C-alpha positions as CSV (number, residue, x, y, z in Angstrom):
1,M,29.9,105.9,18.0
2,G,28.7,104.5,20.8
3,Q,31.5,103.9,23.7
4,K,32.2,99.9,23.9
5,K,33.8,97.6,26.3
6,D,36.5,95.7,25.1
7,L,39.0,96.0,21.5
8,T,39.9,93.3,19.5
9,G,43.3,92.6,19.0
10,S,43.1,94.0,16.0
11,E,42.1,97.0,17.3
12,K,44.9,96.6,20.1
13,S,48.0,96.2,17.5
14,K,46.2,99.2,15.1
15,I,46.8,101.7,18.2
16,V,49.8,100.2,19.4
17,R,51.5,100.8,15.1
18,Y,49.7,104.5,14.8
19,L,50.7,105.7,18.5
20,A,54.1,104.8,16.4
21,E,53.6,106.9,13.4
22,G,52.7,109.3,15.8
23,C,49.2,110.0,16.0
24,S,46.8,111.4,18.7
25,S,44.8,109.4,21.0
26,L,41.8,111.3,19.5
27,K,42.8,110.9,15.7
28,I,42.9,107.4,16.7
29,A,39.8,107.3,18.0
30,K,38.4,108.5,14.6
31,L,40.1,105.9,12.3
32,L,38.7,103.5,13.4
33,K,35.3,104.8,14.8
34,R,35.5,104.2,18.6
35,D,35.3,105.6,21.4
36,H,37.7,108.7,22.5
37,R,37.6,107.6,26.2
38,T,38.1,103.8,25.5
39,I,41.4,104.5,23.2
40,K,42.4,106.7,26.3
41,R,42.2,103.5,28.6
42,F,43.5,101.3,26.9
43,I,47.1,103.8,26.5
44,Q,46.7,104.6,30.3
45,N,46.2,100.5,30.9
46,S,49.4,99.6,28.8
47,Q,51.6,102.9,29.7
48,Q,51.5,101.5,33.3
49,G,52.8,98.5,33.1
50,R,52.8,94.4,34.5
51,K,51.5,95.1,38.3
52,K,54.3,94.2,40.0
53,R,53.9,90.8,42.2
54,V,53.1,91.1,45.7
55,E,54.8,88.4,48.2
56,K,52.1,86.1,49.5
57,P,53.8,85.7,53.8
58,R,56.3,83.2,53.8
59,R,55.2,80.1,55.9
60,K,56.8,81.0,59.5
61,I,59.4,78.8,61.4
62,T,60.2,79.2,64.9
63,A,63.9,79.7,65.8
64,H,65.0,76.4,66.7
65,E,63.5,75.2,63.3
66,L,65.9,77.9,61.7
67,R,68.8,76.8,63.5
68,K,68.4,73.4,62.3
69,V,68.3,73.3,59.4
70,K,71.2,75.8,58.9
71,R,73.1,73.2,60.8
72,A,71.8,70.8,58.4
73,A,72.6,72.9,55.6
74,A,75.9,73.3,56.6
75,K,76.9,69.5,57.0
76,M,74.9,68.7,53.2
77,P,75.9,71.8,51.7
78,L,74.7,70.1,47.9
79,A,71.1,68.5,49.5
80,T,68.2,69.6,48.1
81,S,65.7,71.7,50.4
82,L,63.3,69.3,50.9
83,A,66.8,66.4,52.0
84,I,67.2,69.4,54.5
85,F,64.4,70.0,55.9
86,Q,63.5,66.2,56.1
87,S,66.4,65.8,58.3
88,C,65.1,67.9,60.7
89,N,61.8,66.3,60.7
90,I,60.1,70.1,59.4
91,T,57.1,69.0,57.4
92,G,54.0,71.0,55.9
93,V,57.0,74.3,54.4
94,P,56.3,75.0,50.3
95,K,59.3,74.4,48.3
96,S,58.9,77.8,48.0
97,T,59.4,78.7,51.3
98,R,62.3,76.0,51.6
99,C,64.3,78.2,48.8
100,A,63.5,81.3,49.8
101,I,64.8,79.8,53.1
102,L,68.1,78.8,52.7
103,R,68.3,81.8,50.1
104,D,69.0,84.4,53.1
105,M,71.3,81.6,55.2
106,A,73.3,81.0,52.2
107,K,75.3,81.9,48.6
108,V,74.0,78.7,45.6
109,R,77.9,78.0,44.8
110,K,79.3,75.2,42.8
111,A,81.2,72.5,43.9
112,E,85.3,73.1,43.8
113,R,86.7,70.2,42.2
114,R,89.8,69.3,43.6
115,P,91.9,66.1,43.9
116,P,92.0,63.7,46.2
117,L,94.5,63.8,49.0
118,N,95.0,61.8,51.8
119,K,98.3,61.5,54.1
120,T,101.1,60.4,51.7
121,H,100.1,62.9,49.5
122,K,100.4,65.5,52.4
123,L,103.8,64.5,53.6
124,K,104.6,64.4,50.5
125,R,104.4,67.7,49.2
126,Q,105.5,68.4,51.9
127,D,109.2,67.4,51.4
128,W,109.0,68.9,47.6
129,A,108.2,72.0,49.5
130,K,111.0,72.0,51.6
131,K,113.4,70.9,48.8
132,Y,112.7,73.6,46.4
133,L,112.4,76.4,49.2
134,K,115.4,77.7,48.8
135,T,115.3,77.2,44.9
136,D,115.4,80.4,41.8
137,F,112.2,80.2,41.0
138,S,112.5,82.4,38.0
139,K,114.8,79.2,36.3
140,V,112.0,76.3,36.6
141,L,110.2,76.5,33.3
142,W,106.9,75.1,34.3
143,T,104.8,73.1,32.2
144,D,101.9,71.4,31.2
145,E,98.7,69.9,28.9
146,M,95.3,71.8,28.6
147,R,92.3,70.6,26.4
148,V,90.2,73.0,24.8
149,S,86.5,71.5,23.7
150,L,84.5,73.3,20.8
151,D,82.2,74.6,23.5
152,G,83.9,75.0,26.4
153,P,83.9,74.0,29.9
154,D,80.2,73.3,31.4
155,G,78.3,75.7,33.0
156,W,80.1,78.6,31.5
157,A,77.9,79.8,29.7
158,R,74.9,81.0,32.2
159,G,73.9,84.7,32.1
160,R,71.8,87.5,32.6
161,I,68.3,87.1,31.0
162,G,65.8,90.0,31.0
163,K,62.0,89.2,31.7
164,G,60.2,88.3,28.1
165,Q,63.1,87.5,26.5
166,R,64.8,84.0,25.2
167,A,67.9,82.3,26.4
168,P,70.4,82.4,23.9
169,V,70.3,79.1,21.3
170,R,73.6,76.8,21.7
171,L,74.5,74.3,19.4
172,R,74.6,70.6,21.4
173,R,77.4,68.6,20.4
174,Q,78.0,65.4,22.2
175,Q,81.3,65.5,24.2
176,G,81.1,69.3,23.5
177,G,82.1,68.5,20.0
178,G,85.8,66.8,20.2
179,G,88.7,69.1,21.0
180,V,92.1,70.3,21.2
181,L,95.3,69.1,23.0
182,V,97.6,71.7,23.5
183,W,100.9,72.3,25.6
184,A,102.7,75.1,27.2
185,G,105.5,76.0,29.1
186,I,105.8,78.9,31.5
187,I,109.3,80.6,32.9
188,K,109.8,83.7,34.0
189,D,107.6,86.2,32.0
190,E,108.2,84.2,28.8
191,L,105.3,82.1,27.4
192,V,106.7,78.9,25.8
193,G,104.7,78.3,22.7
194,P,101.6,77.4,23.2
195,F,102.4,74.3,20.7
196,R,99.4,72.2,19.5
197,V,99.4,67.7,19.3
198,E,98.6,67.0,16.3
199,D,94.4,65.6,16.4
200,G,94.3,62.2,16.9
201,V,97.3,61.2,18.8
202,K,97.4,59.9,22.9
203,L,100.1,60.9,23.9
204,N,102.2,58.1,25.6
205,S,105.4,57.4,26.3
206,Q,107.3,57.8,22.8
207,S,104.8,59.5,22.0
208,Y,105.3,62.9,24.1
209,C,108.8,62.4,23.9
210,Q,108.7,63.0,20.1
211,F,106.2,65.5,20.5
212,L,108.6,67.0,22.3
213,E,111.4,67.0,19.8
214,D,109.2,68.2,16.9
215,T,108.6,71.5,19.1
216,F,110.6,72.3,22.7
217,F,113.4,71.3,21.9
218,K,113.7,72.3,17.8
219,Q,111.8,75.6,18.2
220,W,112.6,76.5,21.9
221,Y,115.4,74.7,23.8
222,R,118.0,75.1,20.7
223,K,118.3,79.0,20.9
224,K,118.6,79.5,23.9
225,S,122.7,79.6,25.3
226,A,125.1,76.7,27.3
227,S,124.4,78.7,30.2
228,F,120.5,79.1,30.1
229,K,120.2,75.5,29.9
230,K,123.0,74.5,32.3
231,N,120.7,76.6,35.0
232,M,117.0,75.8,33.5
233,I,115.0,73.0,35.1
234,F,112.9,71.0,33.6
235,M,108.8,70.7,35.7
236,Q,107.0,68.1,34.6
237,D,103.5,66.7,36.3
238,N,103.5,62.6,36.7
239,A,101.1,62.0,34.1
240,P,102.3,58.3,32.9
241,S,103.7,59.6,29.8
242,H,106.2,62.5,31.6
243,A,107.5,60.2,34.5
244,S,107.8,56.7,33.0
245,K,111.7,55.4,32.7
246,Y,111.3,56.0,28.4
247,S,110.8,59.3,28.9
248,T,112.6,60.2,32.0
249,A,115.8,58.4,30.0
250,W,114.9,60.2,26.8
251,L,114.8,63.8,28.9
252,A,118.2,62.7,30.5
253,R,120.0,62.3,26.8
254,K,118.9,65.8,26.6
255,G,120.8,66.5,29.2
256,I,118.1,67.0,31.5
257,K,118.0,65.6,34.5
258,E,118.6,65.2,38.1
259,E,118.6,68.6,39.8
260,K,117.8,70.3,35.8
261,L,114.3,67.2,36.1
262,M,112.2,68.3,39.0
263,T,110.1,66.3,41.0
264,W,106.7,66.2,41.4
265,P,104.8,65.5,44.4
266,P,101.2,63.9,43.4
267,C,97.6,65.5,43.4
268,S,99.5,68.8,42.6
269,P,97.6,71.2,39.8
270,D,97.1,73.8,42.6
271,L,101.3,73.7,43.0
272,N,102.0,74.6,39.1
273,P,101.3,78.7,38.3
274,I,101.0,77.8,34.2
275,E,97.3,76.3,35.9
276,N,96.5,79.6,36.6
277,L,97.6,80.1,32.8
278,W,95.4,78.0,31.5
279,S,92.2,79.8,33.4
280,I,93.5,83.1,32.1
281,I,92.8,81.0,28.2
282,K,89.8,79.6,28.7
283,C,88.2,83.0,29.7
284,E,89.3,84.7,26.7
285,I,88.2,82.3,25.0
286,Y,85.2,81.6,25.5
287,K,83.7,84.5,27.2
288,E,80.7,85.7,26.6
289,G,79.5,81.9,26.0
290,K,81.1,81.8,23.5
291,Q,80.8,78.7,21.1
292,Y,83.6,77.7,18.1
293,T,82.6,75.4,14.5
294,S,86.1,73.0,13.7
295,L,89.1,72.5,16.1
296,N,91.4,74.9,13.7
297,S,89.1,77.9,15.0
298,V,89.6,77.0,18.7
299,W,93.0,76.3,18.3
300,E,93.3,79.9,16.0
301,A,91.9,81.3,18.8
302,V,94.1,79.6,21.6
303,V,97.2,81.1,19.9
304,A,95.4,84.4,20.6
305,A,94.7,84.2,23.8
306,A,98.3,83.4,24.4
307,R,99.6,86.0,22.4
308,N,97.5,88.6,24.2
309,V,99.0,87.3,27.6
310,D,101.6,90.0,28.7
311,G,104.7,89.4,30.2
312,E,103.9,90.4,33.8
313,Q,100.5,89.0,33.8
314,I,103.3,85.5,33.2
315,K,105.6,87.2,36.4
316,T,103.1,87.1,39.1
317,L,102.6,83.6,38.3
318,T,105.8,82.4,38.2
319,E,106.6,84.4,41.2
320,S,104.3,83.2,43.5
321,M,106.0,80.0,44.2
322,D,107.7,80.7,47.3
323,G,104.2,81.6,49.0
324,R,102.3,78.5,46.8
325,L,105.3,76.3,49.2
326,L,104.8,78.7,52.9
327,S,101.2,77.7,52.1
328,V,101.2,74.3,51.3
329,L,103.6,73.6,54.8
330,A,101.2,75.8,56.6
331,K,98.9,73.0,55.7
332,K,100.3,71.1,56.0
333,G,100.5,68.7,53.1
334,G,97.1,70.5,51.9
335,Y,95.0,71.8,49.4
336,I,95.5,75.5,48.6
337,C,93.7,78.1,46.7
338,R,95.3,79.2,43.5
């Protein structure tokens, strides 16, 4: 048995299989009719694993250039590394170095989405906060709609993939594969609903009122006492189907009018605590990048997630209103963090 330098791919596979079966290197050498030293060298090299990548030294930039980059990055947070460096007239820096420099001074974060607030909006938000500052918010029913899709919001399917592993496959469908429109409300520590809007129905004034009649009024409101109905304040946002003359008149015939119907400032989802409930439900139904194959399955997931939200969580949301109002006044009508 002469010593040979290289092992074939077939021989390497056999060595691995023999090792898994508990064979010694000497026995493997006899089975393959190869020199024992060759087998031992292959096993030792395999156990050492891959060599660690040696990072090359970065191209150095001056302290003055670094300050310019930092200012430019603050002014252009969504720009590419190339655009940031070009705005500073710094050329000849490779992409890996640019990214490493920017990574040292800032974290990559997704841009926050919020409605635009102009001067009029801010004044109306301040007036609203002053009007309801002394309100007993335990008597306010906060309502809203949410649309859930089969695939979930963009960017929710990211995760940590180990080296040598492939990312899991996700279904790719246009517009998230369709979705379900859900309505719900919260008051004090109680969840009202959720109720599902019939598939294909567009919520205009007439269909919105009919939906409230079939779900909210018949299944929940009619069971409440007269004293509860007398003190309850109904909140809804300024969606066209909510704020129309038809819907306002219809709610008035139901006894929800004047002070019992809360006025709502424009562009203010941050002031509605039920938005936080939607976040809790979405985190639950889309955890670990989950997708759904039918509208009924995603609706069942919403119902199950809503059932798991306890009264203490809802109470925490509704009791946060005093703090939200004070924040709006402190920020002079500006957007608040929820």
